[in-house]
C-alpha positions in Angstrom: 4.6 1.1 37.4 7.1 2.6 39.8 6.5 5.9 41.6 7.9 9.0 39.9 8.4 12.6 40.8 6.0 14.3 38.3 7.8 17.7 38.1 11.2 16.0 37.5 9.8 13.7 34.9 8.0 16.5 33.0 11.1 18.8 33.2 13.5 15.9 32.1 11.3 14.8 29.3 9.8 18.1 28.0 11.3 17.6 24.6 9.6 14.2 24.2 6.3 15.6 25.4 6.5 18.5 22.9 7.6 16.1 20.1 4.6 13.9 20.6 2.3 16.9 20.4 3.9 18.2 17.2 4.3 14.8 15.4 0.8 13.6 16.3 -0.8 17.0 16.0 -2.7 16.3 19.2 -3.2 18.4 22.2 -2.3 15.7 24.7 -2.0 18.2 27.5 -5.8 18.8 27.4 -6.6 15.2 28.6 -8.1 15.3 32.1 -8.3 11.5 32.4 -12.0 11.0 32.2 -11.4 7.4 30.9 -14.0 7.5 28.1 -11.3 6.4 25.6 -10.5 3.3 27.7 -14.2 2.5 28.4 -14.9 2.3 24.6 -11.6 0.6 23.5 -12.4 -2.9 22.1 -8.9 -4.1 22.7 -8.1 -2.5 26.1 -8.3 -5.9 27.7 -5.2 -7.0 25.9 -3.1 -3.9 26.5 -0.4 -3.4 29.1 -1.4 0.2 29.5 -5.0 1.5 28.7 -5.5 4.4 26.3 -6.0 7.0 29.1 -2.8 5.6 30.8 -0.9 6.1 27.6 -1.9 9.7 27.4 -1.1 10.3 31.0 2.3 8.7 30.5 2.9 11.0 27.5 2.0 14.0 29.7 4.5 12.7 32.3 7.2 12.2 29.6 7.6 8.4 30.2 9.2 7.8 26.8 11.1 4.5 27.5 8.0 2.8 29.0 5.8 3.9 26.2 8.1 2.9 23.4 8.5 -0.6 25.0 4.8 -0.9 25.6 2.7 -3.6 23.9 -0.2 -1.2 23.8 1.1 1.0 21.0 1.2 -2.1 18.7 -2.0 -3.7 20.0 -4.0 -0.5 19.3 -6.4 -1.4 16.4 -6.5 2.3 15.2 -10.3 2.0 15.1 -10.6 5.6 16.5 -13.3 4.7 19.0 -11.2 6.4 21.7 -10.9 9.5 19.5 -14.6 9.8 18.9 -15.4 9.5 22.6 -12.8 12.0 23.8 -14.5 15.2 25.1 -11.2 17.1 24.6 -11.0 16.0 21.0 -7.6 14.2 21.4 -7.2 11.7 18.6 -5.5 9.0 20.6 -5.1 6.7 17.6 -2.8 9.4 16.1 -0.8 9.4 19.3 -0.5 5.6 19.2 0.7 5.8 15.6 3.3 8.4 16.5 4.6 6.3 19.3 4.9 3.3 16.9 6.9 5.4 14.5 9.1 6.7 17.3 9.7 3.1 18.5 10.7 2.1 15.0 13.1 5.1 14.7 14.7 4.4 18.0 15.1 0.7 17.1 12.8 -0.4 20.0 11.4 -3.8 19.0 8.0 -4.7 20.4 8.0 -7.4 23.1 5.5 -10.1 24.1 2.4 -10.6 21.9 3.0 -7.2 20.3 5.9 -8.6 18.3 3.4 -10.6 16.2 1.4 -7.5 15.5 4.5 -5.8 14.1 5.2 -8.8 12.0 1.7 -8.8 10.5 1.8 -5.0 10.1 5.1 -5.3 8.2 3.9 -8.2 6.1 0.7 -6.4 5.1 2.5 -3.2 4.2 5.2 -5.2 2.3 2.6 -6.8 0.1 0.9 -3.5 -0.6 4.2 -1.9 -1.4 5.3 -4.7 -3.7 2.0 -5.4 -5.5 0.0 -2.3 -5.0 -2.7 -4.0 -3.0 -3.0 -6.8 -0.5 -1.9 -10.1 -1.8 -3.3 -12.5 0.7 -1.2 -15.6 -0.1 2.0 -13.5 0.1 0.8 -11.8 3.2 0.1 -15.1 5.0 3.3 -16.8 3.9 5.4 -13.8 4.9 3.6 -13.4 8.2 4.0 -17.1 9.0 7.7 -17.2 8.1 8.6 -14.2 10.1 6.4 -15.2 13.2 7.7 -18.7 13.2 4.2 -20.1 13.0 4.6 -21.8 9.7 1.2 -23.5 9.4 -0.9 -20.8 11.1 -4.2 -20.6 9.2 -3.2 -23.4 6.7 -6.5 -25.2 7.3 -8.4 -22.3 5.8 -6.2 -21.9 2.6 -7.6 -24.7 0.5 -11.3 -24.0 1.2 -10.8 -20.3 0.4 -9.0 -21.2 -2.8 -11.7 -23.6 -3.8 -14.3 -20.9 -3.3 -12.4 -18.4 -5.4 -11.5 -16.2 -2.4 -7.7 -16.5 -2.9 -5.6 -16.0 -5.9 -2.3 -17.9 -6.1 -0.6 -15.1 -8.1 -0.9 -11.4 -7.3 -2.7 -9.2 -9.7 -1.1 -6.2 -11.4 -2.2 -2.7 -10.6 -2.0 0.5 -12.5 0.0 3.3 -10.9 2.8 1.1 -9.4 5.2 4.1 -9.6 2.8 6.2 -7.6 2.5 3.6 -4.9 6.3 3.4 -4.7 6.5 7.2 -4.4 3.9 7.2 -1.6 5.9 4.5 0.3 9.2 6.5 -0.2 7.5 9.7 1.0 6.2 8.0 4.1 9.6 6.5 4.9 11.1 10.0 4.5 8.5 11.4 6.9 9.1 8.6 9.4 12.8 9.3 9.4 13.9 6.5 7.1 12.4 3.6 9.1 12.4 0.3 7.2 
């Protein structure tokens, strides 16, 4: 990270800082960088910025760096960080807000994070289309979009033989309600995807 003038950054990016607080509903300004969130994060080792660094970057208004970060996509949303925070900042909500903002701005994840987005989209796509996770469709969609066509293929037949996979998706009741929920979320996210 390059050096920045803190006062200039905060003044220049005050709208972004306020927007994160409002959209996430989190008091990010309360964070005093104790590091407990990062110490408990099970995926911090794979992140380009640790959870406490993300919160500090929000406090400094470092919008571009955050929206291009792999961290916001790698976050598992397990909320370990949130439960450990003495200031009661739910960092997982902040990460989700940053993902939504990245999507709205058209900022595509880079590096290994692009595969997380592909899986995320494939999972939500099957839930939207079928009302629940359809594993075969999920894997096929993910493999096609990631370019890893045979990823996990060795597990398919044994899982099918043990009755763990269904070739065809099952029908669910309330398909219209599921479609309404997805439409409402898209509206809240500003029309993303």
